[in-house]
C-alpha positions, -999 to 999 in steps of 0.1 A, spaced: -258 -296 158 -277 -270 179 -306 -290 192 -325 -261 207 -322 -241 174 -335 -271 155 -364 -276 179 -372 -239 178 -373 -239 140 -396 -269 140 -419 -252 164 -421 -221 142 -427 -242 111 -456 -261 126 -474 -229 137 -463 -226 173 -473 -243 206 -510 -236 201 -510 -258 170 -498 -289 189 -523 -314 202 -497 -340 214 -459 -345 212 -440 -378 215 -410 -395 200 -397 -430 193 -361 -441 186 -358 -422 154 -388 -398 149 -404 -368 165 -442 -377 164 -465 -346 166 -503 -345 164 -512 -311 149 -544 -292 155 -544 -274 120 -523 -291 94 -527 -260 71 -503 -241 93 -475 -266 88 -447 -257 64 -432 -291 55 -407 -276 30 -392 -255 58 -390 -285 81 -372 -306 55 -344 -279 54 -340 -276 92 -306 -288 104 -307 -325 114 -340 -334 97 -337 -364 75 -373 -365 63 -409 -356 72 -442 -372 64 -477 -377 77 -490 -411 88 -519 -422 111 -528 -386 119 -493 -377 131 -466 -355 116 -435 -376 118 -401 -358 116 -371 -381 112 -340 -371 131 -324 -405 137 -311 -422 168 -291 -402 192 -306 -369 179 -343 -372 182 -343 -376 220 -322 -344 224 -343 -324 200 -375 -337 217 -363 -325 251 -356 -291 237 -388 -291 218 -409 -298 249 -390 -270 267 -393 -243 241 -429 -252 233 -439 -251 270 -459 -284 267 -457 -318 284 -446 -349 266 -469 -379 258 -463 -416 252 -467 -430 218 -500 -445 227 -513 -412 240 -501 -396 207 -520 -422 188 -552 -415 208 -548 -378 202 -543 -384 165 -575 -404 163 -594 -378 181 -580 -352 157 -596 -367 126 -631 -362 111 -658 -389 108 -648 -398 72 -611 -403 82 -621 -424 112 -643 -445 90 -614 -451 65 -591 -459 94 -616 -484 107 -617 -501 73 -579 -504 74 -579 -518 109 -605 -544 98 -589 -555 65 -551 -552 71 -550 -582 94 -568 -605 70 -550 -594 38 -524 -622 41 -552 -648 39 -568 -630 10 -534 -627 -8 -526 -664 -3 -559 -674 -19 -556 -648 -46 -521 -660 -56 -532 -696 -56 -563 -688 -76 -542 -670 -102 -517 -699 -104 -545 -725 -108 -563 -705 -134 -531 -702 -154 -525 -740 -151 -560 -748 -161 -557 -726 -192 -524 -742 -202 -537 -777 -197 -569 -770 -216 -550 -756 -246 -523 -782 -247 -494 -760 -235 -488 -782 -204 -493 -819 -198 -497 -826 -161 -518 -850 -140 -548 -829 -129 -561 -858 -109 -531 -858 -85 -536 -849 -49 -514 -818 -52 -535 -804 -81 -568 -814 -66 -560 -800 -31 -545 -768 -46 -578 -762 -64 -597 -769 -32 -576 -744 -12 -574 -717 -38 -606 -698 -31 -611 -708 6 -605 -673 20 -631 -659 -4 -657 -686 4 -654 -679 41 -646 -642 39 -676 -631 60 -662 -652 89 -628 -635 86 -644 -601 84 -667 -608 113 -638 -619 136 -616 -589 126 -644 -563 128 -656 -574 162 -620 -568 175 -620 -533 160 -655 -525 173 -647 -537 208 -668 -569 209 -662 -606 213 -643 -617 182 -657 -652 183 -693 -639 184 -683 -617 154 -672 -648 136 -705 -665 144 -724 -636 128 -702 -642 97 -711 -679 98 -748 -671 100 -746 -649 69 -732 -678 48 -751 -706 65 -753 -737 41 -791 -736 43 -791 -703 25 -788 -703 -12 -751 -696 -20 -748 -660 -34 -726 -672 -62 -753 -696 -74 -782 -672 -74 -781 -667 -111 -785 -704 -119 -808 -713 -90 -843 -723 -100 -861 -721 -67 -849 -696 -40 -868 -699 -7 -884 -668 8 -892 -660 44 -916 -635 60 -899 -613 86 -909 -588 112 -943 -605 118 -951 -606 81 -943 -570 72 -922 -582 42 -905 -611 27 -868 -617 21 -850 -642 -2 -830 -667 18 -797 -660 0 -762 -660 16 -737 -632 16 -707 -649 1 -683 -622 -12 -700 -593 4 -683 -569 28 -704 -539 39 -734 -560 52 -710 -581 73 -693 -551 89 -726 -533 96 -740 -564 112 -710 -570 134 -710 -533 145 -746 -537 156 -737 -569 175 -709 -551 193 -733 -523 203 -758 -548 217 -731 -568 235 -715 -539 252 -748 -525 264 -758 -559 277 -726 -563 297 -735 -531 315 -771 -541 325 -770 -579 328 -761 -591 363 -726 -608 364 -740 -642 373 -761 -643 341 -739 -623 318 -720 -654 304 -753 -669 293 -776 -640 285 -753 -616 267 -739 -640 240 -773 -655 234 -792 -622 230 -763 -606 210 -761 -633 184 -798 -640 180 -808 -603 178 -780 -595 154 -785 -626 133 -822 -618 129 -815 -582 119 -787 -592 96 -808 -616 75 -841 -596 78 -829 -560 72 -792 -552 73 -782 -577 46 -808 -568 20 -805 -531 25 -767 -529 24 -763 -554 -4 -783 -529 -25 -760 -501 -14 -729 -521 -20 -740 -532 -55 -748 -496 -64 -713 -485 -53 -696 -513 -73 -718 -506 -104 -708 -470 -103 -671 -479 -101 -675 -503 -130 -693 -477 -151 -663 -454 -146 -638 -481 -156 -659 -490 -186 -659 -455 -201 -646 -458 -237 -609 -454 -244 -601 -458 -207 -609 -422 -199 -625 -430 -166 -596 -452 -156 -572 -424 -167 -588 -401 -142 -589 -426 -114 -553 -436 -121 -543 -400 -117 -562 -396 -85 -551 -428 -68 -518 -415 -53 -536 -384 -39 -560 -407 -21 -529 -425 -6 -517 -391 6 -551 -385 22 -551 -419 38 -583 -431 23 -569 -459 1 -580 -486 25 -615 -483 12 -604 -498 -21 -603 -533 -5 -641 -532 -6 -639 -526 -44 -615 -554 -49 -634 -579 -29 -668 -568 -43 -656 -571 -79 -640 -605 -73 -673 -617 -59 -693 -602 -88 -670 -607 -118 -645 -633 -106 -617 -607 -109 -610 -572 -97 -603 -546 -124 -593 -521 -97 -561 -537 -84 -542 -534 -118 -552 -497 -118 -538 -493 -83 -507 -512 -93 -501 -488 -122 -504 -458 -99 -479 -473 -74 -454 -483 -100 -456 -448 -115 -447 -432 -82 -417 -455 -81 -407 -445 -116 -409 -408 -108 -388 -413 -77 -362 -433 -96 -358 -404 -121 -348 -382 -91 -324 -408 -79 -306 -410 -113 -307 -372 -119 -296 -360 -85 -259 -355 -76 -266 -352 -39 -255 -385 -22 -281 -379 6 -309 -376 -20 -297 -406 -39 -295 -427 -7 -331 -419 0 -345 -422 -36 -331 -455 -48 -346 -476 -19 -378 -456 -19 -383 -463 -56 -376 -500 -52 -401 -500 -23 -428 -485 -46 -420 -511 -73 -427 -537 -46 -461 -520 -39 -452 -499 -8 -454 -463 -20 -453 -442 12 -415 -438 13 -414 -426 -23 -445 -404 -20 -438 -388 14 -400 -390 14 -393 -378 -21 -421 -370 -46 -442 -347 -25 -411 -331 -12 -403 -318 -47 -439 -320 -58 -432 -322 -95 -422 -358 -93 -455 -365 -76 -474 -349 -105 -453 -370 -129 -462 -401 -109 -499 -392 -112 -495 -389 -150 -477 -422 -153 -504 -439 -131 -531 -423 -153 -516 -436 -185 -509 -471 -171 -545 -473 -157 -559 -463 -191 -539 -491 -207 -551 -518 -182 -587 -506 -187 -584 -509 -225 -571 -544 -224 -595 -553 -195 -568 -566 -173 -582 -583 -141 -566 -597 -110 -578 -628 -91 -570 -614 -56 -561 -582 -37 -535 -569 -13 -505 -571 -36 -494 -546 -62 -461 -538 -79 -437 -565 -91 -455 -594 -73 -489 -583 -85 -481 -602 -117 -489 -634 -97 -525 -622 -95 -527 -616 -132 -513 -649 -146 -541 -651 -171 -525 -621 -189 -489 -617 -176 -478 -599 -208 -505 -572 -202 -493 -567 -167 -456 -564 -177 -466 -539 -204 -485 -519 -179 -455 -519 -156 -432 -506 -183 -457 -480 -195 -464 -466 -160 -428 -465 -150 -415 -451 -183 -441 -423 -185 -435 -413 -149 -397 -414 -152 -397 -393 -183 -421 -368 -169 -403 -365 -136 -369 -361 -154 -383 -333 -177 -404 -315 -151 -379 -315 -122 -348 -293 -127 -315 -302 -111 -315 -269 -93 -345 -279 -74 -334 -314 -62 -297 -304 -56 -304 -270 -40 -288 -281 -8 -259 -300 -23 -229 -294 0 -196 -282 -14 -165 -303 -10 -149 -296 24 -117 -276 27 -92 -275 55 -67 -249 66 -37 -269 77 -1 -261 79 7 -298 77 -13 -303 46 14 -323 29 13 -350 56 -24 -353 52 -22 -354 14 -34 -323 -4 -48 -318 -39 -25 -288 -46 8 -294 -29 22 -260 -41 0 -244 -14 15 -264 15 41 -238 25 18 -208 20 -6 -217 48 -36 -209 26 -69 -229 27 -64 -261 6 -87 -290 -2 -79 -323 15 -79 -354 -7 -102 -381 7 -94 -418 5 -124 -431 -14 -113 -468 -10 -111 -470 28 -140 -494 38 -152 -497 74 -164 -531 84 -191 -536 110 -196 -568 129 -230 -583 138 -243 -573 173 -267 -603 173 -268 -639 164 -296 -653 144 -308 -652 108 -304 -623 83 -337 -618 65 -351 -593 40 -359 -558 54 -394 -562 39 -401 -586 68 -403 -557 92 -434 -545 74 -424 -509 83 -421 -486 53 -395 -464 70 -371 -493 75 -379 -508 41 -372 -476 23 -339 -470 41 -350 -436 53 -332 -442 86 -302 -456 69 -290 -487 51 -285 -520 70 -296 -555 76 -325 -572 94 -319 -600 118 -343 -624 135 -323 -631 167 -319 -665 182 -303 -651 214 -313 -626 240 -285 -601 240 -273 -571 219 -234 -568 219 -212 -539 209 -198 -546 174 -168 -523 181 -155 -497 205 -176 -465 207 -201 -445 227 -238 -451 234 -257 -421 220 -293 -434 224 -310 -458 247 -347 -462 242 -356 -494 261 -363 -513 229 -334 -498 209 -298 -489 214 -278 -464 192 -241 -460 192 -214 -440 175 -184 -463 169 -149 -451 170 -146 -459 133 -172 -432 125 -202 -454 119 -234 -445 137 -254 -476 143 -288 -484 157 -301 -518 168 -339 -516 169 -350 -548 186 -384 -558 171 -410 -537 152 -432 -512 170 -418 -525 203 -416 -489 215 -452 -496 225 -440 -519 252 -425 -490 271 -393 -510 279 -411 -541 292 -392 -573 284 -360 -553 279 -331 -547 302 -305 -520 294 -270 -530 305 -254 -496 297 -264 -460 301 -267 -432 275 -232 -416 271 -213 -447 282 -181 -457 265 -184 -492 252 -159 -519 242 -161 -544 214 -181 -575 225 -196 -558 255 -232 -567 263 -255 -537 258 -290 -549 262 -310 -581 271 -345 -589 258 -371 -616 262 -379 -627 226 -406 -651 237 -425 -626 258 -422 -599 230 -435 -623 204 -464 -635 227 -473 -598 231 -479 -597 194 -447 -580 181 -424 -591 153 -389 -599 164 -374 -587 131 -345 -564 142 -331 -538 119 -294 -530 123 -289 -497 105 -261 -473 96 -279 -441 104 -253 -419 89 -254 -439 56 -255 -406 36 -219 -399 47 -208 -429 28 -207 -436 -10 -220 -471 -4 -230 -495 24 -230 -531 14 -248 -558 34 -241 -595 41 -263 -620 23 -294 -635 38 -288 -665 61 -274 -675 95 -252 -650 113 -232 -651 146 -220 -623 168 -188 -610 154 -195 -619 118 -188 -591 93 -223 -579 82 -219 -543 69 -192 -525 50 -193 -487 46 -172 -471 19 -164 -434 20 
């Protein structure tokens, strides 16, 4: 491809050099921070030669080129744009600075809650399982020993993350706000101190103690903040502001003693005397408003919210819904919002699946099928940004399916015991009514699929479908021609392809093959960069699986074009581009010819893991769209040289 031409066309489609705040790239994507997103023509970018996809995430416009191509396009892009490049971290900083106050607030919520979601999910799943078991035991459907240690301990563990949620929020929020995380945890402990009346017992409490505050200006009820979110975050933010200012003014020899003491005491007093009472009122008002919408007769309110859920994902403000989930669980014992969100996610998958089935373009199919599966698992970004928004009509169909599904769950009053999981596995949070959840899944998917099929014409999705290649060859008979009578005439004839010639690829690593979902990266999970496997390595070296040429070397990743035609990338770890090559050692150079079994790269797994990065390593066929199918080895142990991928033309 003409890299400069592609870079020039991208520059024109984003509004020129003046519209660029920052430009960087990773192993597969051009990452641009745009000044005015209104000037960006995504449709034009999608049709530029070499572009495999385009989407917005974390304030960045990310254009997927793939390994071996993105670095060349980036070099040309920097040159034609007349700008200097930036690191990924600099691009992130520029992206954050390019957002408004509301967007920064939503990002902050995400930064606080995403790390603690696994704990919330674990408790939510266990609560759902125990509630279902209790129901079956009480109604005689199941006869088990409820006095056994397993049953008793499971009940004990099931709500633990919700009981101590303020501590988890305090610890996580302090890290986000730049304070001492252990002091943040202490603020969370103060707000659920056992001497305070438990917030969940207030309704049945007969005598709640009161306390005069601020020298007798008013009285507060000595009630804890179990299940509350906003008061904890605000209190920890205040603590961090106090702590950071004290660090600047307190002499170093007293800082260790004075700063923690003053920060905790001052914040704790403010939290119980003012912040807590005020923001509990605000939080309850917000939750009541949401519940009023959900409770509108015939599910009309939920229909509207189900239709608008996917657009909020596009705008990046969906992280705020965690507050709704946690608040409703604390107030009602279940969240009525999560099933609504699940309906919206499943619907986007159904709309994407319709495109996968309807399209005749192998490239579109290879993108749509994994993207729809990802949405059914609860991760919608690949389906929304990679497919549905690209053609737009499927996105509208997904919104319609989400609206109908949300209306249904509202009518049957379907609630979930936890948060953080939607899609197929969301049923584990609704075990009190699994049939209702399954019906919601079917309704949402079916409505979205049908609407997407009807609304999206084949001419739109297959507009760029390539025609079958033809060759002008005097020796056409030797190659096998479709129409042999044209062999001696020298006219252009179509070459017959061998559809049953598989290409096998050996493993470049030893370790364990795991599900691609363990990367927790939507791009890898959806297969946007190509089909492949994910390996957790037990060694420290990447080897060449066959003869070929190194076409990309990024410090943390190596891309190669094998002589058998397969283009492969080995991306060691997730987000390890942020290490800037630290803990990696390249043993080859870009453009080098390589031999099967040759060591290409060494890495320090222990150091990478200790730095906080996952060692899950995708091994992807980046030109998967050139093959009718790419099959992968099953999960389990793997050694260097084992057959792990088979590409069929």
